[in-house]
N, C-alpha and C positions, 0 to 999 in steps of 0.2 A: 503494497499498499503507500501511496504517497504523501510526504508528510503535506499538512492542508496549515501549520502553523503549531509554532511553540509557545503556551503561555509561562512565564515565573509572576507567581504571586505572593508579595512579602505576605507572610503568616503573622501577628500577633501570638500574646502567650493565649490559650488555650483559658476557657470559662468553662470551670468545673458545675453541674449542675446536680449528679447526686445521681444517684441509679434507682428507681422508679418500678423496675419489678421486669422493666425491657431492655436494660442494660445501663451503662453508665451514659448518662447523656451530657456530653458538651459541647460548646461554639468555640470556633476557632475565630475570631477577624483576618481580617480579607484588610489590607492595608495598601497593599496599591498592588503596581507592578507591569509586565513590558508584555505583548503579543508582535512578537514578527513570525514573519515566512510570508511563502509565496501566494495562501487565500485569503490571510488577514495581517494588517498592522494595526497597533498601538497599545492603550497605555488601558491598565485597570485601573479603574476609579479607586478609591479608598473609601471603607463602608457598607461594603459585602461580609459574609458570613458562610463558610461551611458548620451546620448542624451535622452532629456526629453522636453515631449510638457503638455502641464500643460492648461484645458480648464479654461472658467470662472467658471465654477462649482467645480474647485477640480481635474479631470478626467484629471489623467498623462497617458501618452503613454509612456513606457519606450523601450529604445531599448541601450544595455550595448554590449560594445565588452572590450575581454582581452584576459589573456593567463594564462594557468597554469602550471607553469614545477613540474611534478609530483614528486613523491618520487622519483620514477629511473631516474630523469632526463630528463626524455622526457615532450616533447613540445604541448601541446593542447591549440588551440584556441576557447575557450567559445563567442557564440553573443546567448544573452538571448532579447527575444522581449516581453511586457508583460502589463499588466495595475494597475493602483494602483489607488483606491478613498476609501475616508471616507465620514461622516458626516464633514460640514463646520466647524464645531468646532474642530475637529481634526484635518484635514487637518491642519488651521489655527496652529494650535499647533504646526502640525508636521514640515511646514515649517518654524517656529520660532527654528528650532530644538532642541527642547522638547521633553520627553520621552510619548510613548503616548500609551495605552492598544492596543496591537495586535491585538485581537479580534473585534477591533473597524472597523479596516480595511481590504481590499481586494486590496491582493497586491499578483498576481499572473502572473511569467510568466515562456514561452517554451524554453528552452533550448538547441542548438544543438552543439557539440560539432565537431572542425574537426581540422586531426590530422594524422602528415605522416607515422605518425611509428605502424608497423605492431602489436607489444604486446596493442596498443591499440585502433587496427583499428574496433574493438566494439563498440566501441565510437560514431564513425563516421554514426554506422547503425542506431541508435534509437535518438528515440527526448526523452528528457525530464520535467517534468511540478515542480515547484518550487513553495512553500509556502515562501513569502517573509517578513521578518521585518524591517521595522527600525528605529535605534537605533541613538541617537545623532550627533556620527562619523559613523558609521558601517551600514550592511545592513549584516543580516543575511536568505542567501536563504540554505532549506529544499527541497532536488534534490528527486523526484523518475524516476524511467523510467516510460514508455507511450509505 
């Protein structure tokens, strides 16, 4: 598959909400970032969030929402849902904020874009698959069009 774009999201410290019986709930603030690639370039605006549910075995359900300001100034909303899991020792290191080998982590999301701009309407008409990588203070997503 051909790379559509790479997102580099700067993230803040997670806000732990506790375990309500469905898993540990937390919200990770999205502080900003960049989008680069042949399909889309721009800036990720601050103010988004990644809502996560973490099961006792480490399986993490991800649902992130944020906004991109494309290079041409148009606004594009991102809705990203997916899963992340790894062996327990790798998940523990990642939760401590340590850098881990990305080949040891399954991290995939399905991304849907929403925009009111005609020039980017083609984004409304496709789904994208991302392969993710968690870094200590960032998330990197590499998107392909499905």
